[in-house]
N, C-alpha and C positions, 0 to 999 in steps of 0.2 A: 504494500500500500504506500503510495506516494504521500508526502506530507500535505499536499494540497487537497488530497482526497479525504482527509480526516474529518469526520462529522463531530465537531466539538459542541457540547451543550451550550457553551457561552455564545455560539453563533446561531443557535436555534431560536425560532420565534416563540417557543413555549417556555423558555428559560427565564427564571426570575432569581436575581441575585439577592441574597440576604445580607444587606449592608450592615446590619447590627452585628452579625457574626464576623464579617470582615474587619470591622472596627475593633471588636473585642478580642481578636486574635484566633478565631476558629477557622479562618480561611474560607474555603468554598464548600466545606462539608455540609452546610445547611441550605445551600442553594436548591431550588425546587423546579420541577417540571410541571407545567399546567396544561398538558395536552388533553383535550376533551376525549379523545379516543381511548386514552389510557386511564384517566381518572375523573371522567365527567359523565354527564347525561348525554347520551347519543341522540336524544330527541330534541332537546333544547340547545345543546352545545355548552351549557353552563358547567363550570368546573368548580367543584367543592374542594378547596385546599389544593395541595399538590404533593407529589412524592419527591423524596430527595434524589437529586440527579445522580449522585454516586451509586445509589442503590439501583436506580433504573438502568444504568449502563453495565451492571455486572452480568456475567454469563447467564444467570437465571433471571435477570430483571426483564421487565416488559420490553424495553427498548433495545437492550443488549449492546454489546461492544460495537456492533455494526451500525447502530443508530436507526433501527427500523422505523421509528416514528419521527425522526428528525426532519424539520422543515426550515429552510433558510429564512433569515430575517429579511424583511423588505426594506 
């Protein structure tokens, strides 16, 4: 995989940075994914909360290392 082909959560339109965690020294471990397909209502598209990005991208996570639900920011 070439570096330009990496699907990083920070470049996904469903990514939300937890600024409080960054300021207090926890880094990106509390950043969340708010993709309606993964954790929302598929009828209305509303998302209730989000899942931690690092958990989503694990081998057994819904998005996986390959970024199945990754969508580019506009």
